[in-house]
C-alpha positions, -999 to +999 in steps of 0.1 A: +234-169+017+225-176+053+187-170+052+175-201+069+153-194+099+156-157+093+126-134+100+104-127+070+079-099+064+052-106+039+034-079+020+002-088+001+000-072-034-023-042-037-040-058-067-048-089-047-071-074-021-094-046-012-089-015+010-116+009+021-118+038+045-149+039+067-160+062+095-177+043+123-186+049+160-157+048+183-159+015+201-136+005+230-146-031+230-123-049+205-148-078+198-176-053+190-152-034+168-144-065+148-181-072+143-186-037+129-157-040+106-170-074+094-204-058+087-188-029+068-166-053+047-196-074+037-210-043+020-181-038-004-165-072-010-173-087-044-180-122-031-182-144+001-165-127+030-153-161+042-129-162+013-110-132+028-087-124+057-099-092+074-079-067+093-083-031+102-064-001+115-078+030+132-061+059+114-075+087+135-102+096+160-121+128+154-152+147+165-184+138+148-210+163+134-239+139+137-263+143+166-264+105+173-226+104+177-226+135+199-250+118+223-224+090+226-195+112+233-190+130+199-161+109+185-159+086+155-130+065+143-116+067+107-108+030+100-088+015+072-104-019+064-082-045+046-095-076+030-070-100+015-080-132-004-071-163+017-058-183-013-033-155-021-021-152+015-020-189+021+001-194-011+027-170+001+027-184+036+032-219+022+062-207+001+078-190+031+073-222+051+090-243+024+120-219+026+120-225+064+117-188+072+099-174+102+071-150+094+073-119+116+044-101+101+019-102+072+010-068+059-010-054+031+007-033+004-013-001+011-008-003+049+030-010+044+033+021+022+012+041+046+032+031+077+065+040+060+055+073+044+036+085+075+068+081+095+092+096+070+074+117+044+038+128+051+030+162+066-003+178+075+001+208+052+004+190+018-011+161-001+011+133-014+009+109-043+031+078-042+038+062-076+051+026-076+060+020-112+068-016-122+076-032-155+040-041-163+019-025-136+016+008-116+003+014-081-009+049-071-014+056-034-028+090-024-027+107+010-046+137+022-021+153+046-011+124+069-043+104+062-047+076+037-071+087+009-071+061-019-052+034-038-054+027-075-038-002-094-032-001-131-018-027-155+001+001-173+038-002-165+072+010-177+071-014-207+037+001-219+049+037-214+080+031-235+059+015-262+034+044-262+063+069-263+077+051-292+044+051-311+038+088-303+073+100-313+080+075-341+113+066-323+127+031-320+120+014-287+157+017-276+156+055-283+124+060-264+138+041-235+169+064-235+147+095-237+124+085-209+152+077-185+174+106-197+163+127-166+174+099-142+208+097-159+213+135-158+204+137-121+226+108-110+249+119-082+284+126-093+299+111-062+293+074-058+294+053-027+327+037-037+342+072-041+332+081-006+347+049+009+379+054-012+384+090+002+378+081+038 
């Protein structure tokens, strides 16, 4: 595989960091905005802020109902604040460096999911729940219309669900696995990619 010097996009696991939504005064000065974000992050981080990389994204700008904000123009920013542990990020960066890949961007799981679904899936008229189900963990990301709402991580994964199904039904693990994925098998497209290429 010719991957040397290829561009690499890093995504920090959702279970490794902290994401919070905050409404704050709309500030045009980027330096002042960073100071406000840092202050907000200090309120919810479990330990020393110096152990985290901080980043933020303004999701939307909206009118404020508070008299104080109205005096300053009446607008507030809904900001997604992301805090990722430095040791986790540095470890991934070190690995990428050893593989001689060029890091194009480092993103946080929740923001990566938000960016993709906002572009291709989310609509203003409905709420959306994105379920990322792995073998031993599950990640739930919720959106209110086109706005990020919350992210929940669970150590409950496919393996655990199969075991619980087996315990509940009294079926062997293999039988439970077949029953749980029976829907996927039934809804598999009848025409495969290879069929399409053969016919063209």
